[in-house]
N, C-alpha and C positions, 0 to 999 in steps of 0.2 A: 610393660610389667604385667604379669599374670596374677590375679588375686586368688586368695585361698578358696573362695566359693567356686571359682571355675575348676580348680583342682578337685574339690570334693565332688562336684557334679560329674566330672570326667570319670573318676574311679567308680562311683556308684552306678552310672549308666554302663560303664564298661563291664562290671560284674553281671549286670542284667543281660548284656549281650553274650558274654562267655558262657553263662549257665545254659543258654539255649543251643550251644554248639555240641555236635555229636561227639561222644566219647570223653567229654570232660567230666572228671570226678570232682575236682576242686580247682580253685584259681585264686590268685592274689594279684591285685593291681596297685602299683605305686606310681604317683605322678608328682613332679616337683618343678619348682622354678627357683633359680639361684642367680644372684648378681654379685660379682666380685669387682670392687673398685680399688684402684691403686693410685696413690699420689707419690711420686718419687722426688726425693730431695737431692739436689746437686749443687752444692755451694763450695766455692773456692774463694778465699779472701784475697789472693794475689792475682787472680785472673778474672776478667769479666764473665759473669754467669747469670743464669736466670734464677738460681736459687731453688725454685719450686717448679717442676714441670707440670704440664697439663694432666688432669686425671685420665686414666685409661680404664675401661671396664669391659668385662666379658659377661655374657649371660648364657646359662645352660638351663634348658627345660626339656621335658619329655615324659615318656611313659615306660615303665618296666612291668612286664607281665610274666608271672610264673604260673604254669598250668600243669595239673596232674591229669593224665589220660589213662583210660582203661583200654588196653589193646589185647583182646582175647582174655587170657588168664593173667596177663602181665600188666603191671602198672609202670608207666613211664612218666618222666618229668621233663618239661621243656621251658626254656626262658627265651623271651624275645623283647625287644625294645624299639621305641620310635622316638627320634630326636626332634626337638624344636617344634613339637606339636602336642596339644592335648585335646584333639578333636576325635570324633568317632572314627574317622579314617585312620588316625594314629592308633587307636585301639585295635582296629582290624589288622593293621600292618604288624603290630607287636604280637597279636595272637597267631597270625600266619607264620611268623618267625618261630614262635614257641612250638607250634605244631611241627614244623620242619625239623627243629632242633631236638625234639624229644628223644630221651635215652632212658634205658633201664639203669636205675641207681639203687643198689642194694642198701646203701647207707641212708637213703631218704625215708623218713618215717611219716611225717605229715607237715602241713603248713602250720604256722603259729596260730594260737587261739587267744582270744581276749583274756587278759589276766589283770585283775585289780584296777585301781584308779590312779591316774597320773597325779603326782605331787605338784608339779608346776602348772600354772595357768596364767595366761597373759603376761608372760615374763619378758617378752621382747620389747623393743623400743619403737613405737610407731613413728617417732621423729626421724629415726635412722632410715626406716622404710621410705620416707618421703623426702629425704635430704636433697637439697639443691646443689648444683655445681659450685656456686659461690661458697657455700658452707664447707664443701669438701676441700676446695683449694685453701680456705682459711685454716683448716686443720694442719695442712702442710706448713703454712707460714708460722703457725704457733709452735710446731715442733722445731723448726729452724731457729725461731726467735729464742726458744729455751736454751739451745746450745750456745748461740752467739752471745746472749746476755751473760751466761756463766763465764765464758772465755773473757769477755770484756771486763767483768768484775774482778777477775784474777789477773788482769793486765796482759792478756794474750789477744792480739789482734792481727798477727801476721802468721803466714804459713799454716792457715787453718783450712781443713777440708772436711765437709760434712755431707754425708750421704745416708740413704735409708729409705724406708717406705712407711706411709700411713695407709692402712688397708681397711676397707669396710666390706663386710660380708652379710648379705641378706639371703635368708632361706625360707621357702614355703614348701610344704609337702602335704599330701593326703594319701591315705591307704584304705583299701577295702578288700574284703575277701569273702569267699563262700563259707568260711568258718565263723563269720560274725564280726570280723575286724572292720571297724568303721571309725577312723579317727584322722586327725590332722595336726599340724604343728607349724609355728612360725618362730624364727629366731634371728637375732642380730648380733654381730660381733664387730668390735673395732679394735685394731691393734696398731701400735707404733713401735717400730724397730729402727733405731738410729745409731749409726756409727760415725764417730768424728775423730780426726787426727790432728796432731801438731806435727807437721811434716819435718820441720827442722830438728825436732827432738826425737823423731822416729818412734813416736808412741801413738796409740789409739785407744779409744774406749767405746763401750756400747751402752745403750740404755733402752728400756722397754716400758710400755704402758699398755694395759688392756682394759676393756670394759664391754658391757653389753648395752649400755646406755650412753648417749652422747653427753648428757649432763655430768656424768662421772668420768668422762674420758679426758686425759691430760697429756696430749702429745708433747707439750712444753716440758713436762717432767721427764719424759724419755730423752729429750734433747739435753736438758740440764744434767741428767745422770751420765750421758755419754761424754760430755765435756769434763765433768768431775772425774770420771774414770780415767780419761786420757791424762789429765793433769796429775793425778795421783801416781800414774805409772812412770813418770819421769825419773831418771836416775836409778833405774833398776840395775841390779847386779846379777851376773851369771852365777848360778848355783853350782858348787862343786859336786862331783859324783859322790854318791853315798846312799845310805839308807836313812830315810826320814819318816817321822810321823807326819801325817797329812790331814788337814781339815779342808774339806771341799766347800766352796761357796755355792750359791744358788745355781749358777750356770752349769758347772760340771756335774752337780747332782742331777739336774734336769737332763743333761746329755746321757749320763750313765743309765738312768731309769728309762728314758724315752727310747733309747736305742738298744739296750741290752736286757735290763731286768723285766720291764713290762711286756715286751714281745714274748719272753720266755714264760710269762704267766698267763698265756692264752691257750685255749683248747686247740687252736690251729697249730700251735707248736707241739702240743701233745699228739695231735693227729699225724704229724709228720716225724715224730720222735726227734724233734729239733729243739730240745730244751734240757738244761741240766737238772730240771725238777721232775723229770719223768719217774713215776713210781714213788714220789716223795710226799704225796698228799697226807697231811696229818703229822708229818715229821718236822723236826727242828731244822731250819735251813739258814738261819742267821742269828745274830745277837738277839737276846730276849728283849732288848731295848727297842727293837724295830717293829712298827706296825704300818702296813700299807693297804690302802683300799681305793677303789674306784667309786665315784658317786656322781652320776649324771644329773642329779636333782638338787644340787647346791644352788640356792638362789643367788643370782648375781655373778656366778662363775661362768667364764666364757665357753667352757666345754659342756655346759648344761643344755639338755634338750627335754622337752615334755615327753616324747616317746622316741623309741628307736625307729630305724627305717623298716622294721618289721611290725611296728605298731605296739610294741611292748613298752609299758611305762618304765622310765629310767628310775634308778635308785642306787643304793649302796651295795657293792659287792666286795666283801672282805677277801683279801689275797694273802697277806701275811699278818698274823696276830701274835704279838710278843715273841717273834722269832719263828713261829710255826706256820707252815704252809697250810692254809685253810680253804683256798678256793682258786678258781681260774675264771678269766673273762670268757664269755660264751655268746654265740648266736643260736638261733633256733635249730639249725641243721646239726651242728656239732653237739649242742646240748642234748638233743634226743639220741644222738649216736652214742654218747659217752655216759649218759645217766645209767645208774645201776643200783643195786640194793644197798651199796655202801655209800655212794655219793651221788648228789644231784647238783646241777649247775643251772642257775637262773639265767635265761638268755636275754640279758639287758643290753648287750653291746653289739647287736647286729646293725651296722651302719653302712651306707653307700658313700662314704666320704671320698671325694676325688674332685680335682679341678675346682677347688674353692667352694665346695658345697656338697649337697646330696645328689649324686649323679644317678639318674634313673637307668642309665645304660649298663650298670653293673649290678650284680647280686650282692646282698648284704655280706660284709666281711666283719670280722671281730676287730673293733676299734675301741680304744680307751676313751673316756670322757674327761673327768677331772680326777687326776691321780693325787691322793693325799698321802704324804709321808710323815709319820709321827714318831717321835721319840718317847720312851716311857717317862722320862723326866725332861721337862722343858728347861733349857738353859740358854743364856745369851751367848753371842759370839765371843764376847770378851771373856766369859767364864771358860769357854772351850780353849781359847788361846792361852789362858793362864795355866792350863794343865800341861802345856808342851814347852819344854826348855829349848829344844833345838829341832825345828820342824818347818813345814811349809803350809801357808794358807792359800 
């Protein structure tokens, strides 16, 4: 495990080194350490099984270095990285790669600069950072117990299959630049995703639970929910062809927004003209009942971060307000490219999310954090259902 002080020292010393190199105008150094732990459930009621498999973990660490070079009258930008090391040799390796890879980029304006103060401080869980193997395995058994207990209480104990994962993600990062950027972050995430089946009934259900702190994490709730969902699904009827009013539950809403709507509300989609919202900023694009925003500084939410991978404090970015398109997710590069006299975009969403953490081997991309979808009038599910005579939930 690499601690945060090592990462902070690495990037600060790295900037001192790069500033002395010939031809360097500006530089930014990012260093991170991530651990991703998975406990897999594998339970079958009718066949001997282990129930919970042993934990498996992967660690990713390293350095990412972006440098701006002056070559004659031309400015060039280069990026290089070094994996599994945060040593001075790693800095040198990353810098040499950045120097070899430098190109002229007419859309590059400047590196990010410090902006404001972070809202979140000390929001991660030290207990997760130091969690032991025994406690990790116990989380798996708790998730499995939640599902089995629910099945037994409802008199189901045959033909049961339970699978899924309990995952733990630990992240540490630090960033420094010649523009005055000098910050760090630590975060922890726990998730349970459990699917269970009643094989003889040909039904299955799913359950989830998430938290940033182990004291609030409930894998047994995910197991119980998966069993409840499977039991409720028994005796389903095939729906006849036709036109129906539809009410979407949490999972389809999540799928629709995560895979279709939110990617289209990113400057990266604007940059490639791959969005139905091109040229519609300020226009009405949906029902006036709908408001959507991204907020990476919600305390206790699993997408929250103190700062982005560019060192910018996280916060709220309004996307749709009362049906009107009011903003786009942005990173530093595209924010400066697309800012104009009419509109500006705060670059709160430049992240290096990949391989279960903040990957230093890639440059910041535009990634959402916590997406909040609100209706103008809050109503219960039962109230929604009562408005439909013949439809689908």
